[in-house]
N, C-alpha and C positions, 0 to 999 in steps of 0.2 A: 231662154227658157228656164223656169224655176222648177226644181225638183225637190220634194220633201225628202229629207234624209233622217233616218231614225238612229238613235244612240241611247245608251243606258249610263246612268250615274249610280255608283255603288253607295251603300249606306255609309255615313260618316265622310262623304265627299261632296264636293260642289263643283259644277262645271262652269267654265267661263266661255261665254258666247260673244263673238265679235261679228259685226255687220259691216261689210266692206272695209275691214281692217280696223274698225273702231269698236271699242267696248260697247256691247249692247245690253246684256243681262247675265244673271247667274242662273244656272240650271240646277234644280234640286234633285235629290236621289230619285231614281225611277227611270221610266221611259221618257225620252225627250225627242223633239222633232226640230230640225233646223232646215230652213229654206235655202237650199244650195242653188247657185254659188254665192248668194247674198250673205248668208250666215254660215258661220263655221265654228265648231267646237275647238278652241285653241289650247285648252289645258284643263287640268283638274287639280284641285287642292284637297288634301286630306285633313280632317279635323282630329285625327288620332294623335296621341302623344308620341312624339318622335324623340330619339336620343342619338347623340353623337358623342364619341369618346375621343378626346384630344390628348395626345401625349406631348408633354412639354419638357424639354431638357434645359435646365438652368443650374445656377450655382447658388449656394447660400452665403451668408455673411462670413462664415469661417472657411470659405473657398472649397466647399465640398460639392461636387457635381452630382446631381440626382435627376431622375426622371419622374415627373408627376403625371398621373393620369386623371383627367377631369372629365366627368360625365355630365353633359348638359341635356336636360329634358325640356322640350319646348312644344308649343302647340299654336296652330293658326287661330286667331280670334275671328269668330263668326261675323262680327260687325265690321271687321276691317279686311275682308277678303280681297277687295280691289287693291289696297296697299300691299298686301302680302304677295299678290300675284305680279303686280307691275312695278313695285318699288325695288325689289331685290332680284338680282340675277341668279345668285347661288347662296341661299341662306346659310347652308351648312359651312361653306368656306368662310363666309364673313363672320359667323359665330366663332369659328376656329381662330381667326385672326384676333378677335377681341379677347379670347381666352389667353392666347400667347401674350398679348400686351399686358394684361392684368397680372398674370403669374410671373412674368419676367420682371415686372416692376415691384412685386411684393416679396417674393422669396429671397432676393438678394439682401433684404433688410433683416432677415432672420437667420439665426444660427441653426444648425441641423436639428438639435434637440428641440428648439423652440418651434421649428417648422412642423415637426410631428405633433406637438401640442396645440398648434394653431390651425389645425385642419378646418375647423368650423369657421374660424375667422376668414381663412382663405376662400372657402366656398361661398361665404356671404359676400365677400368683396367681388368675386366673379359674377355672382347673381345680380348684385346691384348694378354693376357696370353694364351687363347685358340687358337688364330690364330697362334702364334709361335709354339705351340705344335702339332697342328692337320693338318696344311697345308702339312707337309711332309708325313702324313698318308693318304692323298687323300680326306680330308674333308675341306670344306670352311665354316668358321664361318661368317654368314651373319649379324647377329644382336644379341645383348644381351640386355635384358630389365629388369630393376628392377621394377617389377610390384606391389610389396607390401612391406612395412616395418611396421610390426605389433608388437608394444610393448605390455607388459602386460596390462590388462584392468585397473588395479589400477593406472598404470603410465599414461594411457590416461585420466582417470578421474582427476588425479592431474594436468595434463597439461591443461585440459579444465577449471579447477577451477582457475588456475593461470591466464589464459587468461581472464576469466570472471572477476576476481578481478581487473585486469589492466583496463579493459573497464569500470568497475563500478567506479574506481578511477577517470578515465578521465571524466566520465559523471558527477560525483559529482563536480569536479573542474570546468567544464564548467557551471554547474548549479549555483555554487557559483559566478562565474564571471558574469553570467547573472543577478543574484540578486544584485550584486554590482553595475552594470551599471544602473539597475532600481532605486536603492536607490540614486545614484548620480544624475540621471536625475530628480528624484522626488524632491531631495533637491534643485537642480538648479531651477526647476519650482516653488517651494515654495518661494525661495528667490526672484525670479523675480516677483511672485505674491505680496509678501510683499512690494517690491519696488514700484510696480505700485500702490498698495493700499495706500502707503505713499504719493506718488505723487498726487493721487486723493484727499486724505484728505487735503494735503497742499493746493491744488488748491481750494478745497471747502472752507477751512478756509479763504484763501485769498479773495475769492469772497464774503464771509460773511462780512469780515472786510471792504472791499471796499464798499459793500452795506450800512453797518452801517455808514461809514464815509460820504458817499453821503447823507444818510438820515439826519444825524446830521447837515451837512452843509446847506442842503435845509431847514430843520425845523428851524434852528437858524436864517436863513436870513428872515424868515417870522414872527417870534415871538420875544418877548423881553426876553425869558428864556435864561439862560446861558447854556454852553455846558454840565455841570454836570447834570442839570435837564433833558436835552434831553437824555443823556446817561442812566440815571436811568429809564426814561420812556421806552426807547427801550429795556432795560434789563428786565423790568417788563412785557413788551409785549411778549418777547420771553419766559419768565418763564411761563406765562399763556398758550402759545402755546404748550410748553413741557408738562404741566399738562394735557391739552386736548388730546394730542397724547398718553400719557401713559394711561389715563383713557379709551380711546376708543380701546385700544388693547384687543383682545379677550382672551389672555392668560397672563393677567397682574398679576405679583407676587410682586408688589412694595409696600413697607410700608413707609409712610411718617412720619418722626420723627421731631417734632418741635425743632428748634435750636435757641439759643440766645447767647449773649455774656456772660450772667451770668448763663449758663446752669448748670455748676458745683454746684453753690450755690443753684439753684432750686432743683436739685436732692438731695443735702444734706438736705435742708429744708423739702422735702417730706419724706425722711427717718426718720428724727427726729419726724415729726408729726405722722407718722405711728407708731413709737416706743412709743410715748406718749399715743396715743389712745389705744395701746395694754395694757399698764400698768394700764390705768384707767379702 
């Protein structure tokens, strides 16, 4: 006795109907009827984009173990529903196996730094390998993404330390270069200041000499004194001016010692007198 059985297929899905155990037809979204027990709804396939995340642990060329996370996005081809349903028992598991094979064949040929730089090439290799294998089974590989490359924590700490040391070295070099520029500029400024100071002193002395010469000429023209007497008078005047300026200074620490042409004889005589007084 045959009994009509109702069922529903959701949007973006397709139902697979078998008759006496043999494929009969595909059932589109909506309400469907199967003649039981001849016909039976044996399965459904979704046309939505599906994703599986595969974690692969392998090592690089420089013997660093890392864990790579590969995300594979795939979809059932509408024109190959029969192959997608009947050719593969567990599509997700078989995609995972292919990802393991490609990643463990590619990453060991790259060093750790190169592996981080070659994420696009790795993803392209995985996608090409999966597309070649699964298109004939009714699955389209839309995208493969290398979402994470995670080495051991000690390796990450070492990489951070290397990077920090490089930046510190660069900072020290830049600081030293800055100090060098400051010292050079300071030396140039000091040299310029000394030069200008020398020019000022030279001009000052020239002005003094010119003033003295004019004073001597003017004084000589008005008196009968000779040039030597006038020069001695001017020098004596300047000497007293210097004594006045030194004495009026609030922080004067100057000691005047009398001098003469026979100073050595005077010191010797004083020592002899002191010695004689001590013996007496």
